[in-house]
PLY file of the C-alpha trace (Angstrom):
ply
format ascii 1.0
element vertex 67
property float x
property float y
property float z
element edge 66
property int vertex1
property int vertex2
end_header
23.87 16.55 1.55
23.23 12.95 -0.07
19.84 11.58 1.79
18.86 8.16 1.73
15.48 5.89 1.81
15.88 5.66 5.53
16.50 9.22 6.09
13.06 10.52 4.01
11.13 8.10 5.88
12.24 9.09 9.17
12.14 12.91 8.28
7.91 12.45 6.79
5.34 10.95 7.54
4.18 10.78 3.64
7.09 8.63 3.69
6.38 6.64 5.69
2.41 5.96 4.21
3.92 4.88 0.89
6.44 2.56 2.13
3.99 1.04 4.56
1.45 0.85 1.21
4.34 -1.11 -1.37
5.14 -3.27 1.51
1.35 -4.27 1.80
1.53 -4.78 -1.98
4.09 -6.73 -1.87
2.85 -8.78 0.49
-0.37 -9.48 -0.89
1.77 -9.89 -4.68
3.60 -13.18 -2.89
0.32 -14.41 -1.23
-1.18 -14.06 -4.99
1.85 -15.79 -6.45
2.37 -18.53 -3.92
-0.97 -19.62 -2.68
-2.68 -22.38 -4.69
-6.37 -21.78 -5.45
-8.86 -23.27 -7.60
-11.08 -20.58 -8.18
-11.17 -16.96 -9.95
-12.82 -15.36 -6.45
-9.66 -15.49 -4.29
-7.68 -13.54 -6.80
-10.39 -11.05 -7.22
-10.17 -10.43 -2.80
-6.50 -10.28 -2.46
-6.54 -7.43 -5.73
-9.26 -5.69 -3.67
-7.53 -5.86 -0.41
-3.93 -4.43 -2.11
-6.45 -1.31 -2.87
-7.82 -0.76 0.38
-4.15 1.48 1.44
-4.39 3.49 -2.16
-8.11 4.19 -1.19
-7.76 5.59 2.21
-5.01 7.40 1.45
-7.29 9.24 -1.19
-9.82 9.65 0.66
-7.83 11.20 4.11
-6.21 13.69 1.07
-9.48 15.19 -0.09
-10.63 15.20 3.68
-7.66 17.47 4.34
-8.27 19.58 1.42
-11.69 20.38 1.71
-10.80 21.39 5.87
0 1
1 2
2 3
3 4
4 5
5 6
6 7
7 8
8 9
9 10
10 11
11 12
12 13
13 14
14 15
15 16
16 17
17 18
18 19
19 20
20 21
21 22
22 23
23 24
24 25
25 26
26 27
27 28
28 29
29 30
30 31
31 32
32 33
33 34
34 35
35 36
36 37
37 38
38 39
39 40
40 41
41 42
42 43
43 44
44 45
45 46
46 47
47 48
48 49
49 50
50 51
51 52
52 53
53 54
54 55
55 56
56 57
57 58
58 59
59 60
60 61
61 62
62 63
63 64
64 65
65 66
């Protein structure tokens, strides 16, 4: 049986999360490249904004392991 990306996303909750994180990071990368900036703070803030979904996932996985 051959599985496509969309069939995996429909079946697995973690797959949905991973696809969402990839889309979020791609969006932030596009913003970093396209938005003109004159100071260094803007890319740093966008970098940390891009890491928020990953950090939330790590936190929720650790909470699930403890429970």
